[in-house]
Structure formats: C-alpha cells, structure tokens
C-alpha positions in Angstrom: 0.0 0.0 0.0 1.4 3.3 -1.1 0.8 6.5 0.8 0.4 10.0 -0.7 0.9 12.8 1.9 -0.9 16.1 1.4 0.5 19.1 3.2 -1.7 21.9 4.7 -1.8 23.8 1.4 -2.7 20.8 -0.7 -5.3 19.8 1.8 -6.8 23.3 1.7 -7.0 23.1 -2.1 -8.8 19.7 -1.8 -11.3 21.1 0.8 -12.1 24.1 -1.4 -12.3 21.7 -4.4 -14.9 19.6 -2.6 -17.1 22.7 -2.0 -16.8 23.8 -5.6 -17.7 20.3 -6.9 -20.7 20.2 -4.5 -21.9 23.6 -5.7 -21.6 22.6 -9.4 -23.6 19.4 -8.9 -26.3 21.1 -6.8 -26.9 23.6 -9.6 -27.6 20.8 -11.9 -29.7 18.5 -9.7 -33.1 19.7 -8.7 -33.6 17.2 -5.9 -30.5 18.5 -4.1 -31.8 22.1 -4.5 -35.3 21.2 -3.3 -34.1 19.5 -0.1 -31.4 22.1 0.7 -28.5 19.6 0.8 -25.3 21.4 1.7 -22.4 21.8 -0.8 -19.8 20.1 1.5 -22.1 17.0 1.9 -22.6 16.5 -1.8 -18.9 17.2 -2.7 -17.6 15.4 0.4 -19.6 12.2 -0.4 -18.3 12.1 -4.0 -14.7 12.7 -2.7 -15.1 9.9 -0.2 -16.2 7.5 -2.9 -13.2 8.5 -5.1 -10.8 8.0 -2.2 -12.4 4.6 -1.6 -12.0 3.6 -5.3 -8.4 4.7 -5.3 -7.7 2.8 -2.1 -9.4 -0.4 -3.2 -8.3 -0.6 -6.9 -5.0 1.3 -7.0 -3.8 0.4 -3.4 -3.1 4.1 -2.8 -3.9 5.8 0.5 -4.3 9.6 0.9 -3.1 11.2 4.1 -4.4 14.8 4.6 -3.0 17.4 6.9 -5.4 17.9 9.8 -4.0 21.1 11.3 -6.9 23.2 10.0 -9.6 20.8 11.1 -10.0 21.8 14.8 -9.7 25.6 14.4 -12.4 25.5 11.7 -14.7 23.5 13.8 -14.2 25.7 16.9 -14.6 28.9 14.8 -18.1 27.6 13.7 -19.3 27.0 17.2 -17.8 30.4 18.4 -19.8 32.1 15.7 -23.0 30.3 16.9 -22.3 31.7 20.4 -21.6 35.2 19.1 -25.1 35.1 17.5 -26.9 34.4 20.7 -28.3 37.7 21.7 -30.3 37.4 24.9 -32.2 40.6 24.0 -33.8 38.6 21.1 -35.7 36.6 23.8 -38.1 39.6 24.1 -39.1 39.2 20.4 -40.3 35.6 20.9 -42.1 36.3 24.2 -43.9 33.5 26.0 -44.1 31.3 22.8 -40.3 31.2 22.6 -40.1 29.6 26.1 -42.9 27.1 25.3 -41.3 26.1 22.0 -37.9 25.8 23.6 -39.3 23.4 26.2 -40.9 21.4 23.5 -37.6 21.2 21.6 -35.7 20.1 24.7 -38.2 17.3 25.3 -37.5 16.0 21.8 -33.7 16.0 22.5 -34.1 13.7 25.4 -36.5 11.5 23.5 -34.2 11.2 20.5 -31.3 10.0 22.7 -33.5 7.5 24.6 -34.7 6.0 21.3 -31.2 5.9 19.8 -29.6 4.3 22.8 -32.5 2.0 23.5 -32.5 0.5 19.9 -28.7 0.2 19.9 -28.8 -1.6 23.2 -31.6 -3.9 22.0 -29.7 -4.8 18.9 -26.5 -5.4 20.8 -24.4 -2.7 19.1 -22.2 0.1 20.6 -24.6 2.6 22.3 -22.5 5.4 20.8 -24.3 4.6 17.5 -27.5 5.4 19.3 -26.1 8.7 20.5 -24.9 9.6 17.0 -28.3 8.6 15.6 -29.9 10.7 18.4 -30.0 14.4 19.1 -26.3 14.8 18.1 -27.1 14.5 14.3 -30.9 14.7 14.3 -31.3 18.1 16.1 -27.6 19.0 15.8 -27.0 18.4 12.1 -23.7 17.8 10.3 -21.7 20.4 12.3 -22.6 19.0 15.7 -22.4 15.4 14.4 -18.8 15.9 13.1 -17.7 17.7 16.3 -18.9 14.9 18.6 -17.6 12.3 16.2 -14.1 13.7 16.7 -14.7 13.3 20.5 -15.9 9.7 20.1 -12.9 8.7 18.0 -10.6 9.4 20.9 -10.1 8.1 24.5 -12.1 7.0 26.4 -14.6 6.0 23.7 -12.3 4.8 20.9 -15.2 4.4 18.4 -13.3 4.4 15.0 -16.2 4.7 12.6 -17.8 7.7 14.5 -17.4 10.2 11.7 -18.9 7.8 9.1 -21.9 7.1 11.3 -22.4 10.8 12.1 -22.3 12.0 8.5 -24.6 9.2 7.3 -27.1 9.9 10.1 -27.0 13.7 9.6 -27.5 13.4 5.8 -30.5 11.0 6.2 -32.0 13.3 8.8 -31.6 16.4 6.6 -33.4 14.8 3.7 -36.1 13.3 5.9 -36.7 16.6 7.7 -37.3 18.4 4.4 -39.7 15.7 3.2 -42.0 15.4 6.2 -42.4 19.0 7.2 -44.9 20.2 4.6 -47.1 17.1 4.7 -47.3 17.3 8.5 -48.5 20.9 8.4 -51.0 20.2 5.6 -52.4 17.2 7.5 -52.9 19.3 10.6 -54.5 22.2 8.7 -57.0 19.9 7.0 -57.7 17.6 9.9 -58.5 20.4 12.3 -59.9 22.8 9.6 -57.6 25.5 10.8 -58.3 29.1 9.8 -55.5 30.3 7.6 -54.7 33.9 6.7 -54.5 33.3 3.0 -51.6 34.3 0.7 -53.3 37.5 -0.3 -54.0 38.6 3.3 -50.4 38.7 4.7 -49.7 41.1 7.5 -47.6 44.0 6.4 -44.9 42.8 8.8 -41.7 41.4 7.4 -39.6 38.7 9.1 -37.4 40.4 11.7 -33.8 40.1 12.7 -31.3 38.0 10.8 -33.9 36.3 8.6 -34.8 39.3 6.5 -33.1 42.5 7.6 -34.8 45.6 6.3 -31.4 47.3 5.8 -28.2 45.4 5.0 -25.0 46.7 6.5 -22.0 46.4 4.1 -19.3 43.9 5.0 -16.0 45.8 4.8 -12.4 44.9 5.6 -12.4 46.8 8.9 -15.7 45.2 10.1 -14.5 41.8 8.9 -11.3 42.1 11.1 -13.5 43.1 14.1 -15.7 40.0 13.6 -12.6 37.8 13.1 -11.1 39.2 16.3 -14.2 38.2 18.3 -14.1 34.7 17.0 -10.3 34.5 17.7 -10.9 35.7 21.3 -13.6 33.2 21.8 -11.3 30.4 20.5 -8.4 31.6 22.7 -10.5 31.8 25.9 -12.6 28.7 25.1 -9.6 26.5 24.5 -7.8 27.8 27.6 -10.9 27.3 29.8 -11.3 23.8 28.4 -7.8 22.8 29.3 -8.3 24.2 32.8 -11.8 22.6 33.4 -10.8 19.2 32.1 -9.0 18.7 35.4 -12.4 18.6 37.1 -14.9 17.4 34.5 -14.9 16.7 30.7 -16.7 18.9 28.3 -15.7 19.1 24.6 -13.7 22.2 23.7 -16.2 23.4 21.1 -18.9 23.7 23.8 -16.6 26.1 25.8 -15.9 28.1 22.7 -19.7 28.4 22.1 -20.3 29.5 25.7 -17.5 32.0 25.6 -19.0 33.4 22.4 -22.4 33.8 24.1 -20.9 35.6 27.1 -18.7 37.8 24.9 -21.6 38.9 22.7 -23.9 39.8 25.6 -21.3 41.5 27.7 -20.3 43.8 24.7 -24.0 44.5 24.2 -24.8 45.1 27.8 -21.8 47.5 28.3 -22.6 49.1 25.0 -19.0 48.6 23.8 -19.5 46.9 20.4 -22.5 45.7 18.4 -21.8 42.3 16.9 -22.3 42.2 13.1 -24.5 39.1 13.0 -24.5 38.6 9.2 -20.7 38.9 9.0 -20.2 36.5 12.0 -22.6 34.1 10.2 -20.5 34.3 7.0 -17.3 33.5 8.9 -19.1 30.7 10.8 -20.6 29.2 7.6 -17.3 29.3 5.7 -15.6 27.6 8.7 -18.3 24.9 8.9 -18.3 24.2 5.1 -14.5 23.8 5.1 -14.6 21.6 8.2 -17.3 19.4 6.8 -15.5 19.1 3.5 -12.4 17.8 5.3 -14.5 15.5 7.5 -16.4 13.9 4.6 -13.5 13.6 2.2 -11.5 11.7 4.9 -14.2 9.2 6.0 -13.8 5.5 5.5 -17.0 4.3 3.8 -16.2 0.6 4.2 -16.6 0.9 7.9 -20.3 1.7 7.5 -21.2 -1.7 6.0 -21.3 -3.6 9.3 -23.3 -0.9 11.0 -25.9 -0.4 8.2 -28.8 -2.3 9.8 -28.8 -0.8 13.3 -28.4 2.7 11.8 -31.4 2.2 9.4 -33.6 0.9 12.3 -32.6 3.9 14.5 -33.1 6.5 11.8 -36.5 5.2 10.6 -37.6 5.2 14.3 -36.4 8.8 14.6 -38.4 9.9 11.6 -41.6 8.2 12.8 -41.2 9.7 16.3 -40.6 13.2 14.8 -43.8 13.0 12.9 -45.8 11.9 15.9 -44.1 14.4 18.2 -44.8 17.3 15.8 -48.5 16.3 15.6 -49.2 15.4 19.2 -46.8 17.6 21.1 -45.5 20.6 19.1 -48.8 21.4 17.5 -50.9 20.9 20.6 -48.7 22.8 23.1 -48.1 25.7 20.7 -51.8 26.4 20.6 -53.6 24.1 18.0 -54.0 26.9 15.5 -52.5 27.8 12.1 -49.3 29.2 13.6 -48.9 25.9 15.5 -49.1 23.9 12.3 -46.3 26.1 10.8 -44.3 25.5 14.1 -44.7 21.8 13.6 -43.4 22.0 10.0 -40.4 24.0 11.2 -39.7 21.6 14.1 -39.6 18.7 11.6 -37.0 20.7 9.7 -34.4 21.2 12.4 -35.6 18.3 14.6 -34.2 16.0 11.9 -31.9 18.3 9.9 -31.0 22.0 10.3 -32.4 25.5 10.6 -32.3 26.2 6.9 -34.5 23.1 6.3 -36.9 24.4 8.9 -37.1 27.7 7.1 -37.7 26.0 3.8 -40.5 23.9 5.3 -42.2 27.0 6.8 -41.8 29.0 3.6 -43.4 26.2 1.6 -46.4 26.1 4.0 -46.8 29.9 4.2 -46.5 30.4 0.5 -49.6 28.2 0.1 -51.7 29.1 3.2 -50.5 32.5 4.3 -47.8 34.1 6.5 -47.1 33.1 10.1 -45.4 36.0 11.9 -44.9 34.1 15.2 -43.3 31.1 13.6 -40.8 33.1 11.6 -39.6 34.9 14.8 -39.4 31.9 17.2 -38.2 29.0 15.1 -35.1 30.8 13.7 -34.2 32.0 17.3 -34.5 28.5 18.7 -33.0 26.7 15.7 -30.1 29.0 15.1 -28.4 29.0 18.4 -30.5 28.0 21.5 -30.8 24.4 20.3 -27.0 24.1 20.1 -26.5 25.4 23.6 -29.1 23.1 25.2 -28.2 20.1 23.0 -24.6 20.3 24.2 -25.7 20.0 27.8 -28.2 17.2 27.1 -25.6 15.1 25.1 -23.0 15.5 27.8 -25.5 14.5 30.5 -26.3 11.2 28.6 -22.6 10.4 28.3 -22.5 10.1 32.1 -24.7 7.0 31.9 -22.9 3.8 33.1 -22.7 2.0 29.7 -20.6 4.7 28.0 
C-alpha cells in the first residue's frame, strides 16, 4: 500500500475543491436544491467514494494534513455563540419559552430512542447517540464535532465520523420531506383558519432572517468579527484545558459558551455591536471547510457492518418526529395555524438543520399565508439556543454507566 501525503496547502485546495464540486452538482440536480442539501455534503460524499475507489483498486492511501480541522470546527461554534443575543428573547415572548421546552423534550426522546435501539440490537450505544440528538437536532456540524470526540479516548469508536455523517444526511433529507405534509395534515384535519396568501400582514420577518437594511461587509468590520471569533477560541480552549482537570466537556462547547458571554457583555456594556451577518458568514465558511475535510477523509467501508442498526434507529427517529410534531409541538403551541407552521419548522431542524426548517415553513406559508410568530421563534431557537441546550443534554447522557 502506497501512501500519498498532502501538506496543509494541498489539503486546503482539496477542501475548497470539494465545496466547488458540490456547488456545481447542486446547480444541476433539482432534488438536491429542493431539499437544501449542503455543498460540503454533496462534494464530500463524492470525494469519499473517489478515495475509496483509489484505495481499493489502486492500493493508494491519501493522508491529509489535519491542522486546520479543529480551528475551523471551533470557529463555527464560536460564531454560533456570538449570534446568541439574549435581547432577542423579548421578540419571541412566551411562545419562545414554550417552543424551547418542546424542543428540549425531543432532544431527550431522540437520545433515549437511539440508545434503546442500539442496546436492544447489541451494538455500541454510541451509534444510538450519534443517531440521536447529536445529528438529528444538531445536524452535520454537531455530528462531526462529537464524532471527533468519540474517536478518541475513552470512547475509541473508530467509525464515529462515518456514522455521524450518514445519520445527519439521512435526517436532513427526511426533515425536508415530512415538514410540509405534517402541516397540511394538521390544517385539513382540524380545519384551521388560515390567513391566505393575499392577506399577509404588512410585517416582514425580523432580525437576521430578513433584515430591512443590510450593512455592508468591509475589511475593517471583517477584522472586528474575526477578532471576536479568535478571542472566543483563545479563551474557550484555555478554559477547556483548565476545566478538564475537574470534568470533561468538549472544547467546542466552551468556545460556544464564551461566544455567548462575549456577545452579551459587549452589548450590555454598549462597547460593540456584533455584526450578525458577518459573523454568520465566517461561521458558515468555517463549517463548510470543516465538513469538506470530515467527509473527504471518512472510510465508507466501515459503515457496512453498521448499516442495519443505523437504518432501524433512523427510521424510528423519523416516525417519532412526525408523531411528536403532531401530538406535542402542534398541541402545546396552541392548536392553530401558527402551531401547524411551528410543527413544520420543528420537523426541519428536529431532523436536519435550521435552513431546512425555514424552507419547510416557507413552503407552507406560500400556500396558506404568512405566520409571523413562527418566523420569529423558530429561527431563534433553531439558530443558536438548540446548540446550547443540546450540548448539555448530550454531555448528560454520556455520564450513563454504559458509556
């Protein structure tokens, strides 16, 4: 077996190449556009198959430089923290609290289902965790981050990245498929009064979803946002090293928490206003490059033995998500039209990601009329509160005796 080493520059070129290939294919395949499949997922899967073919038929193994992997992952989670403005809580009001409680309930349920099925089938319970809230509510970014943790001591679960990426991709597609039908079922079954597409309120979505005035991204503002992320990384990694002496929490969780504290302290003291859109750009670029690396370096052959338990877990998660959206999300959000839109959005990020939730809600509201409450609350919960809470829930489950 020959080995080809890629230095950091060659690895960066490959990562960017994966993103460009993904973008090119998505432009030409309507299915990928309709279900909002990310560029790094499409390009990364293709790259992983190419690596597999070269490895199997040409007996050539690629070794990529991993020095950029962790900084990119940490930068993404720091950007999530820097987006968490506690003042935004006022916009959602009481419904934000109710919806957040509903979402937290699903996080626990997803992990119980994943671990329970894994235990019943006699496989590593970490497969159940990766098929639980880590990838279902966390998506590709959270899945890849925890996979890195599970590959190391004390877990030593080698195929963690392969399982995480497969579960996250399945969830993303499923979340996009079931959201609209769930909302339509609820609207017709309960004969809900809808506003109608011609009777929309003259109120546009607020905040980061549809800003009325866009601030220009400049070199000076870019440096300011980059500095905030760098500070969050520096403090977060330092705190992680210090706190690991007492209890273990992944480094990216500390970077996320530091980002939250930094954002709200600057706002409270009126020192600096975080440029949300610019921070989001930096975070999204970091996530895309990180996922490109994670996917192009996975070993697809390690998934074969785990295929059956993964499929059982994932199908169960989809069924539970549908039932939860109908019998919990819809009912506790008020059993009205807004609640049906909430249910569609919850299907989106309960199995996939916030963009999927937005696509689901847009599909429903384009047909039945606008839902102001849903377009305020769902992005707030899905964009950053879910990551904060999910990190704590996941870490809590890992203290169970069989891990």
